[in-house]
C-alpha positions in Angstrom: 34.4 -35.3 -9.7 34.3 -36.2 -6.0 32.3 -33.5 -4.3 30.1 -33.7 -1.2 26.5 -33.8 -2.5 25.5 -30.4 -1.1 28.7 -28.8 -2.4 27.9 -30.3 -5.8 24.4 -28.8 -5.8 25.7 -25.4 -4.7 28.3 -25.6 -7.5 25.5 -26.4 -10.1 23.4 -23.4 -8.9 26.3 -21.0 -9.3 27.2 -22.6 -12.7 23.7 -22.3 -14.0 23.5 -18.6 -12.8 26.8 -17.8 -14.5 25.7 -19.6 -17.7 22.6 -17.4 -17.8 24.5 -14.1 -17.8 25.0 -14.0 -21.7 21.3 -13.6 -22.0 21.5 -10.1 -20.5 23.5 -8.9 -23.4 21.1 -10.1 -26.2 18.3 -8.2 -27.8 14.7 -7.7 -26.6 12.2 -10.0 -28.4 8.8 -9.3 -29.7 6.0 -9.4 -29.0 5.6 -9.1 -25.2 9.1 -8.3 -24.3 9.5 -5.5 -26.7 6.1 -4.2 -25.9 6.8 -4.1 -22.2 10.2 -2.5 -22.9 8.7 0.2 -25.1 6.0 1.0 -22.5 8.7 1.3 -19.8 10.6 3.6 -22.1 7.5 5.8 -22.4 7.4 6.1 -18.6 10.9 7.7 -18.8 10.2 9.8 -21.9 7.0 11.2 -20.6 8.0 11.3 -16.9 4.6 9.8 -16.1 4.6 6.8 -13.8 0.8 6.4 -13.5 -0.4 6.4 -17.0 0.6 3.6 -19.3 1.0 4.0 -23.0 1.5 1.4 -25.7 1.2 1.5 -29.5 0.8 5.3 -29.1 -2.4 5.1 -27.0 -3.7 4.5 -23.5 -2.9 0.9 -22.6 -5.1 -1.3 -20.4 -4.0 -4.9 -19.9 -1.3 -5.9 -17.4 -1.0 -3.9 -14.1 1.9 -1.4 -13.6 4.6 -3.1 -11.5 6.4 -4.8 -14.4 6.8 -1.4 -16.0 7.7 0.4 -12.8 10.5 -2.1 -12.1 11.8 -1.8 -15.7 11.5 1.9 -15.8 13.5 2.1 -12.5 16.2 0.1 -14.1 16.1 2.4 -17.1 16.5 5.4 -14.8 19.6 3.8 -13.2 21.3 2.2 -16.2 19.8 4.0 -19.2 17.3 2.7 -21.7 18.8 -0.5 -23.1 18.1 -4.2 -23.5 20.5 -4.9 -20.6 18.7 -2.6 -18.3 15.4 -4.2 -19.4 16.6 -7.8 -18.6 18.7 -7.2 -15.5 15.8 -7.0 -13.0 14.2 -10.1 -14.2 17.5 -12.0 -14.0 18.0 -10.9 -10.4 14.4 -11.7 -9.5 14.9 -15.1 -11.0 17.9 -15.7 -8.6 15.8 -14.4 -5.7 13.1 -16.9 -6.7 15.6 -19.7 -6.6 16.7 -18.5 -3.1 13.1 -18.5 -1.8 12.5 -21.9 -3.3 15.6 -23.2 -1.4 14.4 -21.6 1.8 10.8 -23.0 1.5 11.9 -26.5 0.7 14.6 -26.4 3.4 12.0 -25.3 6.0 9.5 -28.0 5.1 12.0 -30.8 4.3 15.8 -30.3 4.6 18.7 -28.4 3.0 19.4 -31.1 0.4 15.9 -31.0 -0.9 16.1 -27.2 -1.1 19.3 -27.3 -3.1 18.0 -29.9 -5.5 14.8 -28.0 -6.0 16.8 -24.8 -6.8 18.9 -26.6 -9.4 15.8 -28.1 -11.0 14.1 -24.6 -11.1 17.1 -22.8 -12.6 17.7 -25.4 -15.3 14.1 -25.8 -16.5 13.9 -24.9 -20.2 11.2 -22.3 -19.9 13.1 -20.6 -17.1 16.1 -20.5 -19.4 14.2 -19.1 -22.4 12.4 -16.5 -20.1 15.9 -15.3 -19.0 16.4 -14.1 -22.6 12.9 -13.4 -23.7 11.9 -11.4 -20.6 8.2 -10.9 -20.0 6.4 -10.7 -16.6 6.5 -14.4 -15.6 9.7 -14.5 -13.7 8.5 -11.6 -11.5 5.2 -13.2 -10.8 6.8 -16.6 -10.0 9.2 -15.0 -7.5 6.6 -12.8 -5.8 4.1 -15.7 -5.5 6.8 -18.0 -4.1 8.0 -15.3 -1.7 4.4 -14.8 -0.5 4.0 -18.6 0.1 7.3 -18.7 2.0 6.5 -15.8 4.3 2.9 -17.0 4.9 4.3 -20.4 5.8 6.5 -18.7 8.4 3.6 -16.6 9.6 1.7 -19.8 10.1 4.3 -20.6 12.7 3.5 -17.3 14.5 5.6 -14.3 13.1 3.6 -11.2 12.4 6.4 -9.6 10.4 6.3 -12.6 8.0 2.6 -11.9 7.6 3.3 -8.4 6.5 6.0 -9.6 4.1 3.7 -12.3 2.7 1.0 -9.8 2.0 3.5 -7.4 0.5 4.7 -10.0 -2.0 1.2 -11.3 -2.7 0.3 -7.7 -3.6 3.4 -7.4 -5.8 2.2 -10.6 -7.6 -1.2 -9.0 -8.1 0.5 -5.8 -9.4 2.2 -8.0 -12.0 -0.6 -10.2 -13.3 -3.9 -9.6 -11.4 -6.1 -10.9 -8.7 -6.0 -14.5 -9.9 -2.4 -15.0 -8.5 -3.9 -15.3 -5.0 -5.1 -18.8 -6.1 -1.6 -20.4 -6.0 -0.8 -18.4 -2.9 -3.9 -19.4 -0.8 -5.3 -22.5 -2.4 -2.4 -24.6 -0.9 -2.9 -23.3 2.6 -6.7 -23.7 2.6 -6.6 -27.3 1.3 -3.7 -28.1 3.7 -5.8 -26.8 6.7 -8.9 -28.8 5.5 -7.0 -32.0 5.1 -5.2 -31.7 8.4 -8.4 -30.6 10.2 -7.0 -27.2 11.2 -10.3 -25.6 10.6 -9.7 -22.8 13.1 -7.0 -21.4 10.8 -9.7 -20.3 8.4 -11.0 -17.9 11.1 -7.7 -16.8 12.5 -7.7 -12.9 12.6 -4.2 -12.8 11.2 -5.2 -14.3 7.8 -8.0 -11.7 7.5 -5.5 -9.0 8.4 -3.3 -10.4 5.6 -6.1 -9.9 3.1 -6.6 -6.3 4.3 -2.9 -5.7 4.0 -2.9 -7.0 0.4 -5.6 -4.5 -0.6 -3.6 -1.7 1.2 -0.5 -2.6 -0.8 -2.3 -2.6 -4.1 -3.8 0.9 -3.7 -1.1 2.5 -6.0 -2.4 0.4 -8.8 -6.0 1.2 -8.1 -5.2 4.9 -8.0 -3.4 4.7 -11.3 -6.2 2.8 -13.0 -8.9 5.1 -11.6 -7.1 8.3 -12.7 -6.2 7.1 -16.2 -9.5 5.4 -17.1 -12.4 5.8 -14.6 -12.0 9.6 -14.5 -11.9 9.7 -18.3 -14.8 7.7 -19.7 -14.4 9.5 -23.0 -11.2 7.6 -23.7 -11.5 4.9 -26.4 -10.2 1.6 -25.1 -11.0 -1.8 -26.7 -12.7 0.2 -29.5 -15.3 1.7 -27.1 -15.7 4.4 -24.5 -16.8 4.2 -20.9 -14.2 1.5 -19.9 -13.5 1.3 -16.2 -9.9 0.5 -15.3 -11.0 -0.8 -11.9 -13.6 -3.2 -13.4 -11.1 -4.4 -15.9 -8.5 -5.1 -13.1 -10.9 -7.0 -10.8 -13.0 -8.7 -13.4 -12.4 -8.5 -17.1 -8.7 -9.2 -17.1 -9.1 -12.2 -14.9 -12.6 -13.8 -15.0 -13.1 -12.4 -18.5 -10.2 -14.3 -19.8 -11.2 -17.4 -17.9 -14.8 -17.4 -19.2 -13.8 -15.9 -22.5 -16.4 -13.1 -22.2 -14.0 -10.2 -21.7 -12.4 -7.8 -24.2 -9.4 -10.1 -24.6 -10.3 -13.6 -25.8 -8.6 -16.9 -26.6 -9.3 -20.6 -27.3 -8.9 -23.1 -24.5 -7.6 -26.6 -24.7 -7.8 -28.7 -21.5 -4.7 -30.7 -22.5 -2.7 -27.6 -23.4 -0.6 -27.4 -20.2 -0.1 -31.1 -20.1 1.9 -31.1 -23.3 3.4 -27.7 -22.7 4.9 -29.0 -19.4 6.6 -31.8 -21.4 8.9 -29.3 -23.2 8.8 -26.4 -20.8 10.1 -28.3 -17.8 12.8 -30.2 -19.7 15.1 -31.8 -18.8 13.0 -32.8 -15.7 9.5 -33.3 -17.2 9.6 -37.1 -17.5 10.8 -37.3 -13.9 8.1 -34.8 -12.8 5.2 -36.6 -14.4 6.5 -39.9 -12.9 6.7 -38.1 -9.5 3.1 -37.0 -9.8 1.8 -40.5 -10.7 3.9 -41.8 -7.8 2.1 -39.6 -5.4 -1.2 -41.3 -6.1 0.1 -44.3 -4.2 -0.6 -43.8 -0.5 2.6 -45.6 0.6 4.6 -42.9 -1.2 3.0 -40.1 0.7 3.2 -41.5 4.3 6.6 -40.3 5.3 6.4 -36.8 3.7 5.9 -33.7 5.8 2.2 -32.7 6.2 3.0 -29.4 4.6 3.6 -31.3 1.3 -0.2 -31.0 0.9 0.2 -27.3 0.6 2.8 -27.7 -2.2 0.7 -30.3 -4.1 -2.6 -28.4 -3.8 -1.1 -25.0 -4.8 0.3 -26.7 -8.0 -2.7 -28.8 -8.7 -5.4 -26.2 -8.3 -3.5 -23.6 -10.4 -2.7 -26.2 -13.1 -6.4 -27.2 -13.2 -7.6 -23.6 -13.5 -5.1 -22.8 -16.2 -6.3 -25.9 -18.1 -9.9 -24.9 -17.8 -9.3 -21.3 -18.8 -10.3 -20.2 -22.3 -7.1 -18.0 -22.6 -3.9 -20.0 -22.5 -0.2 -19.1 -23.2 2.8 -21.4 -22.5 4.6 -19.0 -20.2 1.6 -19.0 -17.7 2.9 -22.4 -16.4 6.1 -20.8 -14.9 4.2 -19.7 -11.8 4.0 -23.3 -10.5 7.5 -24.3 -11.6 8.8 -23.9 -7.9 6.1 -26.5 -6.8 7.0 -28.7 -9.7 10.7 -28.5 -8.7 10.0 -29.6 -5.1 7.8 -32.5 -6.2 10.5 -33.6 -8.6 13.3 -33.2 -6.0 11.4 -35.3 -3.4 10.9 -38.1 -6.0 14.6 -38.0 -7.0 15.7 -38.3 -3.5 13.7 -41.6 -3.1 15.1 -43.2 -6.2 17.1 -46.4 -5.6 17.8 -49.7 -7.2 16.1 -50.4 -10.5 14.2 -47.0 -10.6 17.4 -45.1 -10.1 19.1 -47.0 -13.0 16.1 -46.4 -15.3 16.1 -42.7 -14.8 19.9 -42.6 -15.0 19.6 -44.0 -18.5 16.6 -41.8 -19.3 18.5 -38.6 -18.5 21.6 -39.9 -20.4 19.5 -40.6 -23.5 17.9 -37.1 -23.1 21.3 -35.5 -22.9 22.5 -37.2 -26.1 19.2 -36.4 -27.9 19.5 -32.7 -27.0 23.1 -32.6 -28.3 22.1 -34.4 -31.5 19.1 -32.0 -32.1 21.2 -28.8 -31.4 24.0 -30.1 -33.7 21.6 -30.8 -36.5 20.0 -27.4 -36.1 23.5 -25.8 -36.2 24.0 -27.2 -39.6 20.5 -26.8 -41.1 20.2 -23.2 -39.9 23.3 -22.1 -41.8 25.4 -20.6 -39.0 28.8 -19.3 -40.0 30.8 -21.7 -37.9 28.5 -24.7 -37.2 31.2 -27.1 -36.4 32.7 -24.8 -33.8 29.3 -24.6 -32.2 29.0 -28.4 -32.2 32.5 -28.7 -30.8 31.5 -26.4 -27.8 28.4 -28.4 -27.2 30.4 -31.7 -27.4 32.8 -30.4 -24.8 29.9 -29.6 -22.3 28.3 -33.0 -23.0 31.6 -34.9 -22.7 32.6 -33.0 -19.6 29.3 -34.0 -17.9 30.0 -37.7 -18.6 33.7 -37.6 -17.7 33.5 -35.7 -14.5 30.2 -37.2 -13.1 30.1 -40.9 -13.1 28.2 -43.7 -11.3 24.6 -44.6 -11.1 23.6 -42.2 -8.4 21.5 -39.1 -7.8 24.4 -36.7 -8.0 25.3 -37.9 -11.5 21.7 -37.5 -12.7 21.6 -34.0 -11.2 24.9 -32.9 -12.7 24.4 -34.4 -16.2 20.9 -32.9 -16.4 22.1 -29.5 -15.3 24.8 -29.7 -18.0 22.2 -30.3 -20.6 20.6 -27.0 -19.6 24.0 -25.3 -19.8 24.3 -26.7 -23.4 21.0 -25.1 -24.2 22.0 -21.8 -22.6 25.2 -21.7 -24.7 23.4 -22.5 -27.9 20.4 -20.2 -27.3 22.1 -17.2 -25.8 25.3 -17.0 -27.7 24.3 -18.4 -31.2 20.6 -19.0 -31.8 18.8 -16.0 -30.4 21.3 -13.5 -31.8 21.0 -15.1 -35.2 17.2 -15.1 -35.4 17.0 -11.5 -33.9 18.6 -10.4 -37.2 15.1 -11.1 -38.7 13.3 -9.0 -36.1 13.2 -6.1 -38.5 11.8 -3.5 -36.0 14.7 -3.8 -33.6 17.3 -3.8 -36.4 15.6 -0.7 -38.0 15.4 1.1 -34.7 19.1 0.5 -34.0 20.1 1.6 -37.5 18.0 4.7 -37.2 19.5 5.6 -33.9 23.0 5.2 -35.3 22.5 6.9 -38.7 19.7 9.5 -38.0 19.9 10.2 -34.2 17.7 13.3 -34.6 15.0 11.5 -36.6 11.4 11.7 -35.5 10.3 8.1 -35.9 6.9 7.0 -36.9 5.1 3.8 -37.9 2.4 3.6 -40.6 -0.4 1.0 -40.7 1.4 -1.5 -38.5 0.5 -1.5 -34.8 2.8 -4.3 -33.7 6.1 -2.4 -34.2 7.1 -3.0 -30.6 10.9 -3.6 -31.1 11.1 -0.5 -33.4 9.3 1.5 -30.7 11.8 0.4 -28.1 15.0 0.7 -30.2 14.3 3.8 -32.2 15.4 7.2 -30.8 12.8 9.1 -28.7 9.0 8.8 -28.9 7.6 6.7 -31.8 4.3 8.0 -33.3 1.8 5.5 -34.6 0.0 6.5 -37.8 -3.1 4.3 -38.2 -4.1 5.6 -41.6 -3.0 8.1 -44.3 -5.1 10.8 -42.7 -2.8 10.6 -39.7 0.2 10.7 -42.0 -1.2 13.8 -43.7 -1.2 15.7 -40.4 2.5 15.3 -39.8 4.0 14.7 -43.3 5.7 18.1 -43.4 7.5 17.6 -40.1 11.3 17.9 -40.3 13.4 14.7 -39.9 10.3 12.5 -40.1 11.3 8.8 -40.8 8.6 6.2 -41.1 8.8 2.4 -40.6 6.5 0.7 -43.0 5.6 -2.8 -44.3 6.2 -3.5 -47.9 2.5 -3.3 -48.9 2.6 0.5 -48.2 5.7 1.2 -50.2 4.1 1.7 -53.7 1.6 4.3 -52.5 4.2 6.2 -50.4 6.6 6.4 -53.4 3.9 7.5 -55.9 1.9 9.9 -53.8 4.3 11.1 -51.1 7.7 11.0 -52.9 9.1 8.5 -50.4 12.8 7.8 -50.4 13.8 4.3 -49.1 16.6 4.8 -46.6 17.0 1.1 -45.7 15.2 -2.2 -46.2 15.0 -5.0 -43.5 14.0 -8.7 -43.6 11.3 -9.8 -41.2 10.0 -13.0 -39.7 7.9 -13.6 -36.6 10.7 -15.2 -34.7 8.6 -16.4 -31.7 6.6 -18.6 -34.1 9.4 -20.5 -35.8 8.7 -22.8 -38.7 10.7 -25.5 -40.5 11.1 -23.3 -43.6 12.5 -20.5 -41.6 15.0 -22.7 -39.7 16.2 -24.2 -43.0 18.7 -21.8 -44.6 17.8 -23.1 -48.1 14.1 -22.2 -47.7 14.3 -19.2 -45.4 14.0 -16.6 -48.2 10.6 -18.0 -49.1 9.0 -17.0 -45.8 10.6 -13.6 -45.2 8.7 -10.3 -45.4 10.2 -6.9 -45.8 9.9 -3.6 -43.9 11.4 -0.2 -44.8 12.5 3.0 -43.3 11.4 5.9 -45.6 11.7 9.6 -45.7 9.1 11.8 -47.4 10.0 14.5 -49.9 
């Protein structure tokens, strides 16, 4: 295919965006996605935009903006999986646009386009388009803030306001720690280039003030829901301050592992997470990083490159030292990773170009082989049809894009990502969602008992049932809670198998429908193998009391 290089990159961006669209029509996945969707649903049901409720109780963890965005979409399009996913999809495209703008401003248009292609085709961006959480939002808001502050550095006050607004939005998604990737790059850039006066420029202190002005809705919401009500039980205790949690416990508490939400840290966690999360570009990215340690490879780069490197490096280091780590955290620095990789790709020539041409070709074949094997082992209805579709994409990338050159590497790698999108969005995710029993039960209940009053007994993680079931879902934490409402008309309860015997013998429970369950975001070999899947399945039930 003979296309001008910039035209090719534009085509790949559009192609990747179009290939992402099927994700919008899939289901919402547990745990986080379904939890956030159910909480946004509660905003609409209760007509309460300031108090957050999850699992049937006051909820204190993430700030409000993710839920405000989703609830707004529900208000416009109705409560559905599509309405939940659409804003994240659009913000992902906005993030790619800001990435293009930033890289173009610092380097040139071609680097901007290559960076956008890399970003949109990274594996964890692809999976996050289907399994929507908060990370696409935070990535876009952080990147937009960096872009506008970069422009403000050149003198525009309006860009300063925009940068502060987007920085505040990032905080309203994740918390105060997001200021690290925003400001760390600038501060280290100023120090390395001896622009010490920038640290005392009034405009940057005004920017900080503006950020705090823009986050006041969050502070008001937390204060009214928690600080004004110390009697509320949160984290199994009373007297919990929403403001203290926002500024300290949710951020520093996670980092030092002394807050109410704890984890286990591994300093190498994000090193190996990046290997799969940034596919098909991770080998190139790590090579690019190593390459930057050689002074000769940094000489001709724009001075602002320091800002990109520092933003990524400091954030990556802090994540690695944190005691609370999850794979999707790394998405926030994927724009910086994309620029670093794009710059390295543009310098490839001779032997190095040939090496990575072969590396990416081998990777493309390996991905095809892995997906083909999984198609057969999983037990899809038409595995060879799936393999045929994947083969068409792979063959097309080799037939239309030839020659040992950068454009071929970019196109074939992007087509690998399109293969993954087709496999995941059209076949794999819909297949495994059949084992997300809460979602299936909620949809069945909505169709067959639309006037039901749904409840959950002794199972607090019924997030997808909460989202898909009609109306408000009540959480019954014990049988005393059940006794209080057991005589309600149209009561239908979602229960794990362990509760079924008691419900039948003491409450005259009638089983309306049974559902197979597996924790589909923690896949195992036994589950993926059709022959052994039954061994690891659990069962949940919808029951009616008589």
